Backbone bond lengths (Angstrom), bond angles and torsions (degrees), N, CA, C in turn:
res aa  C-N    CA-C-N  psi(-1)  N-CA   C-N-CA  omega(-1)  CA-C   N-CA-C  phi
1 X - - - 1.449 - - 1.527 109.03 -
2 X 1.304 118.14 135.41 1.455 122.60 -179.51 1.516 109.26 -102.84
3 X 1.344 116.09 98.13 1.451 120.84 -175.73 1.517 112.35 -68.02
4 X 1.321 117.85 -26.46 1.460 119.61 179.05 1.529 111.42 -64.26
5 X 1.320 118.40 -20.08 1.457 121.07 175.93 1.525 111.12 -85.99
6 X 1.325 116.89 -21.99 1.457 120.68 179.92 1.530 111.86 -83.72
7 X 1.306 116.50 -37.76 1.462 121.53 -177.11 1.516 107.56 -112.92
8 X 1.298 116.23 117.60 1.464 121.24 -174.77 1.527 109.96 -91.25
9 X 1.314 116.27 91.80 1.449 122.33 177.86 1.523 106.94 -147.26
10 X 1.299 116.33 111.97 1.465 120.04 -175.21 1.528 112.64 -70.34
11 X 1.345 117.63 -13.13 1.456 120.57 179.91 1.526 112.85 -89.47
12 X 1.303 116.93 -0.61 1.460 120.91 -176.62 1.518 110.84 -120.51
13 X 1.304 113.97 147.31 1.458 119.07 168.50 1.519 106.63 -128.12
14 X 1.325 116.54 154.43 1.447 122.03 -173.78 1.515 109.63 -128.66
15 X 1.313 114.38 137.47 1.448 120.68 -179.84 1.517 107.52 -124.39
16 X 1.307 116.61 127.15 1.451 122.33 175.63 1.519 106.90 -101.05
17 X 1.339 117.01 127.94 1.459 118.36 -178.77 1.522 110.32 -147.78
18 X 1.315 115.16 167.06 1.451 123.30 -178.19 1.523 109.09 -98.25
19 X 1.317 116.05 117.40 1.450 122.34 -178.00 1.531 112.37 -59.04
20 X 1.301 117.32 -29.49 1.457 120.98 -175.85 1.531 113.88 -83.72
21 X 1.310 117.58 -9.03 1.465 121.31 178.92 1.529 110.31 -87.69
22 X 1.310 117.28 136.98 1.464 121.13 -179.82 1.532 112.42 -66.89
23 X 1.332 117.66 -25.71 1.468 120.88 -178.50 1.528 112.18 -61.92
24 X 1.306 116.59 -17.63 1.459 120.11 179.24 1.534 110.64 -58.34
25 X 1.320 117.22 -30.35 1.461 121.05 -178.10 1.523 112.56 -69.30
26 X 1.317 117.63 -15.91 1.461 120.91 178.82 1.525 112.72 -76.84
27 X 1.311 118.20 -15.03 1.468 121.54 -174.43 1.531 112.08 -69.26
28 X 1.310 118.76 -63.03 1.469 124.79 178.78 1.520 113.05 37.10
29 X 1.310 116.53 51.51 1.454 118.02 -173.59 1.522 113.03 -139.91
30 X 1.297 118.44 16.54 1.458 120.05 -170.39 1.520 111.31 -113.76
31 X 1.327 116.53 132.92 1.456 119.91 171.37 1.526 109.53 -67.55
32 X 1.330 115.50 -46.08 1.458 121.76 -177.55 1.524 109.58 -128.01
33 X 1.316 115.56 133.05 1.457 121.51 175.70 1.526 107.47 -112.53
34 X 1.329 115.72 130.07 1.461 122.34 176.57 1.521 108.58 -107.14
35 X 1.307 115.28 131.00 1.466 121.54 173.54 1.524 105.63 -131.76
36 X 1.308 115.24 90.72 1.459 121.36 -172.04 1.518 110.27 -110.04
37 X 1.309 114.73 121.38 1.457 121.62 175.00 1.535 112.16 58.16
38 X 1.328 115.16 49.27 1.469 121.78 -178.10 1.527 112.08 -122.80
39 X 1.326 117.12 -55.43 1.464 122.43 -168.24 1.527 113.21 -60.47
40 X 1.333 117.53 -30.21 1.471 118.96 179.73 1.521 112.22 -65.65
41 X 1.328 116.87 -14.90 1.467 121.74 179.52 1.536 112.26 -90.84
42 X 1.323 116.84 -0.19 1.463 122.61 -177.64 1.527 108.00 -118.22
43 X 1.309 117.64 141.45 1.465 121.28 -177.97 1.531 110.90 -60.15
44 X 1.326 115.87 144.52 1.463 123.19 -172.80 1.528 113.94 -59.16
45 X 1.324 118.53 -27.85 1.470 119.12 -178.61 1.538 112.08 -63.85
46 X 1.330 117.38 -13.75 1.467 120.85 179.68 1.533 112.59 -98.07
47 X 1.329 118.17 0.70 1.464 120.60 -175.29 1.521 113.38 -56.93
48 X 1.315 117.13 -52.81 1.461 119.50 -175.51 1.522 112.23 -61.19
49 X 1.322 117.68 -44.67 1.466 119.22 -178.67 1.525 111.13 -68.15
50 X 1.337 117.64 -37.75 1.466 119.38 179.19 1.521 111.77 -68.99
51 X 1.303 117.41 -42.14 1.468 120.00 178.24 1.520 110.23 -65.85
52 X 1.306 116.83 -38.87 1.463 120.52 176.62 1.532 111.10 -60.49
53 X 1.338 117.07 -43.41 1.472 121.16 176.71 1.523 110.54 -58.50
54 X 1.323 115.80 -48.63 1.468 119.95 -177.74 1.521 111.53 -62.42
55 X 1.322 116.69 -42.35 1.469 119.55 178.92 1.526 111.90 -65.79
56 X 1.325 117.32 -33.48 1.467 119.52 179.09 1.529 111.50 -68.82
57 X 1.323 116.97 -25.25 1.466 121.02 178.65 1.521 112.75 -78.63
58 X 1.316 116.91 -28.32 1.463 121.67 -172.98 1.519 111.73 -87.56
59 X 1.319 115.69 129.00 1.458 119.87 174.14 1.529 110.69 -79.13
60 X 1.347 116.43 -38.74 1.462 120.59 -175.75 1.516 114.99 -115.24
61 X 1.350 116.93 -45.31 1.460 117.32 -170.97 1.519 111.96 -156.41
62 X 1.332 112.62 157.92 1.456 122.92 173.53 1.524 107.46 -122.54
63 X 1.323 116.35 128.57 1.461 121.95 175.26 1.520 106.63 -111.83
64 X 1.305 115.01 128.96 1.448 121.79 -166.88 1.518 108.58 -136.16
65 X 1.334 118.45 139.66 1.464 120.01 173.19 1.523 109.95 -136.43
66 X 1.321 114.47 144.18 1.464 122.75 177.29 1.525 108.62 -147.80
67 X 1.334 117.33 157.42 1.465 118.28 172.65 1.529 108.71 -64.90
68 X 1.314 116.04 141.38 1.460 121.02 -175.34 1.524 110.03 -111.92
69 X 1.322 115.92 123.63 1.461 122.30 178.24 1.535 110.95 59.19
70 X 1.331 115.76 39.52 1.461 120.64 179.60 1.527 109.35 -63.86
71 X 1.326 117.15 127.89 1.466 119.09 -178.80 1.533 111.97 -72.43
72 X 1.313 114.96 154.16 1.465 120.96 174.00 1.524 108.45 -78.28
73 X 1.289 122.48 148.82 1.462 124.91 -8.81 1.525 110.58 -72.34
74 X 1.305 115.49 145.94 1.461 121.06 179.57 1.518 110.24 -64.84
75 X 1.326 115.91 156.00 1.460 122.88 -177.22 1.526 110.39 -57.20
76 X 1.308 116.31 122.95 1.476 123.94 176.83 1.529 112.46 47.42
77 X 1.331 117.27 37.79 1.463 121.41 -174.35 1.529 113.46 -59.76
78 X 1.302 118.33 -22.60 1.465 121.39 179.18 1.523 113.42 -87.11
79 X 1.305 117.13 -6.30 1.473 122.03 -178.70 1.531 109.74 -98.56
80 X 1.311 117.08 153.68 1.466 120.38 -179.90 1.525 112.10 -62.08
81 X 1.330 118.06 -28.78 1.465 121.75 -178.25 1.522 112.28 -92.78
82 X 1.311 118.99 -1.01 1.465 122.67 -174.35 1.520 113.58 -76.30
83 X 1.315 114.50 176.34 1.468 121.30 178.15 1.520 109.89 -74.43
84 X 1.312 116.11 133.52 1.462 122.78 -177.44 1.526 112.23 -105.90
85 X 1.328 118.04 -10.57 1.457 121.41 -177.62 1.523 109.50 -157.39
86 X 1.339 114.39 159.72 1.452 118.56 174.27 1.526 109.58 -121.43
87 X 1.325 115.06 169.86 1.465 120.66 -172.12 1.516 109.78 -133.02
88 X 1.328 115.40 130.06 1.451 121.03 171.75 1.528 107.46 -120.75
89 X 1.323 116.12 -179.80 1.468 119.90 -175.21 1.532 112.01 -60.45
90 X 1.321 116.78 -42.54 1.461 119.78 -179.31 1.521 112.71 -61.97
91 X 1.315 116.85 -43.70 1.468 121.19 179.55 1.517 110.75 -64.16
92 X 1.337 117.25 -42.07 1.460 120.04 -179.86 1.532 111.38 -66.64
93 X 1.324 117.39 -39.38 1.471 120.36 177.31 1.530 110.74 -62.80
94 X 1.331 116.77 -38.66 1.467 120.14 178.40 1.528 111.51 -67.56
95 X 1.327 117.06 -40.89 1.462 120.92 -179.07 1.524 112.27 -73.11
96 X 1.329 116.33 -34.31 1.469 121.90 -175.26 1.527 109.91 -131.46
97 X 1.331 118.54 75.14 1.466 119.95 -175.70 1.531 114.04 -65.04
98 X 1.326 117.62 -23.39 1.463 121.78 178.41 1.520 108.83 -124.20
99 X 1.336 115.75 93.96 1.459 119.34 -174.40 1.523 110.72 -161.62
100 X 1.317 115.33 159.20 1.456 122.45 167.24 1.528 106.60 -89.89
101 X 1.338 115.70 145.81 1.462 120.69 -176.19 1.520 109.64 -141.29
102 X 1.331 116.09 137.44 1.454 121.05 171.74 1.521 108.47 -146.65
103 X 1.322 114.94 167.38 1.457 120.83 179.58 1.520 108.75 -119.68
104 X 1.323 115.97 129.56 1.452 123.68 179.46 1.522 108.86 -113.64
105 X 1.348 117.83 116.72 1.473 118.56 175.72 1.529 109.60 -71.00
106 X 1.340 116.84 128.60 1.466 121.96 -175.49 1.507 111.78 -154.45
107 X 1.297 117.39 137.83 1.462 122.52 172.53 1.528 113.29 51.49
108 X 1.314 117.96 33.51 1.450 120.59 179.47 1.514 114.22 78.92
109 X 1.321 117.75 1.75 1.465 122.04 177.31 1.520 107.48 -139.77
110 X 1.311 116.63 146.66 1.463 120.20 178.61 1.528 110.03 -78.00
111 X 1.313 114.69 147.92 1.468 121.21 175.76 1.513 108.88 -121.53
112 X 1.318 116.00 136.30 1.456 121.47 175.81 1.521 108.79 -88.33
113 X 1.321 115.40 132.70 1.462 121.99 172.98 1.523 106.07 -111.59
114 X 1.306 116.09 123.56 1.458 122.15 -178.75 1.516 108.14 -120.82
115 X 1.313 115.78 131.67 1.453 120.77 177.02 1.524 107.41 -122.72
116 X 1.322 115.77 117.90 1.456 122.08 179.02 1.512 107.63 -104.23
117 X 1.331 116.05 115.68 1.463 121.48 174.58 1.518 107.66 -91.62
118 X 1.323 117.44 134.42 1.457 120.87 -179.65 1.521 111.58 -87.50
119 X 1.306 115.42 17.03 1.458 121.55 177.91 1.527 109.96 -74.57
120 X 1.348 117.23 141.91 1.471 118.60 178.23 1.535 112.32 -67.39
121 X 1.324 118.29 -16.15 1.467 119.47 179.67 1.529 112.85 -86.47
122 X 1.313 117.67 -3.71 1.460 121.22 178.28 1.513 108.26 -79.48
123 X 1.324 117.26 111.58 1.463 120.86 -178.73 1.515 110.18 -133.52
124 X 1.310 116.08 127.35 1.449 121.62 174.56 1.518 113.67 93.36
125 X 1.306 114.29 168.15 1.454 123.61 177.79 1.519 106.05 -98.61
126 X 1.319 116.39 109.23 1.461 121.65 -171.65 1.522 109.60 -106.52
127 X 1.336 115.85 112.94 1.463 121.74 178.18 1.524 109.14 -86.92
128 X 1.334 115.55 129.04 1.456 121.71 -176.93 1.522 108.54 -130.52
129 X 1.351 117.76 132.55 1.473 118.43 174.94 1.526 110.33 -57.90
130 X 1.327 116.24 142.11 1.457 121.60 -174.96 1.523 112.89 -52.54
131 X 1.332 117.56 -43.17 1.474 120.34 -176.35 1.530 112.57 -65.72
132 X 1.332 118.20 -16.96 1.470 121.52 179.04 1.526 113.12 -107.05
133 X 1.305 116.87 -2.97 1.464 121.67 -169.35 1.530 113.00 -58.56
134 X 1.323 117.52 -55.48 1.471 120.12 -176.11 1.526 111.96 -63.73
135 X 1.317 117.79 -40.27 1.461 120.00 178.16 1.525 110.99 -62.57
136 X 1.315 117.14 -42.99 1.449 121.99 -179.82 1.528 110.74 -63.11
137 X 1.312 116.38 -47.52 1.463 120.83 -179.65 1.526 110.67 -64.66
138 X 1.327 118.22 -43.39 1.465 120.93 178.34 1.520 111.70 -60.54
139 X 1.322 116.93 -40.72 1.465 120.50 178.09 1.526 110.63 -65.00
140 X 1.314 117.25 -43.59 1.457 121.58 177.48 1.534 110.16 -58.66
141 X 1.327 116.46 -47.98 1.466 120.03 -177.37 1.524 111.53 -66.37
142 X 1.321 118.28 -38.47 1.471 119.37 -179.16 1.522 111.01 -65.48
143 X 1.334 117.80 -32.83 1.460 121.43 176.04 1.521 111.49 -75.66
144 X 1.320 115.91 -42.36 1.462 121.71 -174.16 1.513 112.72 -72.25
145 X 1.338 117.09 -40.60 1.458 121.45 -173.32 1.518 112.18 -108.67
146 X 1.318 118.26 22.76 1.470 120.40 -175.33 1.529 112.71 -62.65
147 X 1.308 118.67 -27.70 1.464 121.66 -178.53 1.519 113.69 -91.40
148 X 1.315 117.16 0.98 1.470 120.40 -176.97 1.498 109.67 -95.28
């Protein structure tokens, strides 16, 4: 899929890649890395290595989404494309100790949106109500990156 044809912004370029391929580590060229609705389809034992890969690609931030508190049985858990794991607050805090977090109600199930800033001033797991999320993050970034 060519995202640059979907989103019309001449200041952005988009790269589609496979998280499970080692060649992904050669990219190291992105201000922001998006991993939306992916990790729940991969077995939990790969979480740390996959998140580490994604963080190594991002110069500034990682934006991540997963189903939040998905009830058992997980969606299509018996199929190769189905969900292999679920996420609660404790698991997300362990995976992303320094991140912004909000919950978005969607498709009859809540989704967690996690934003990891690679700024040294980002400390702690900060829960923000969804309606305030973008304003809070924008304010943080304007303070953090004002000299850039």
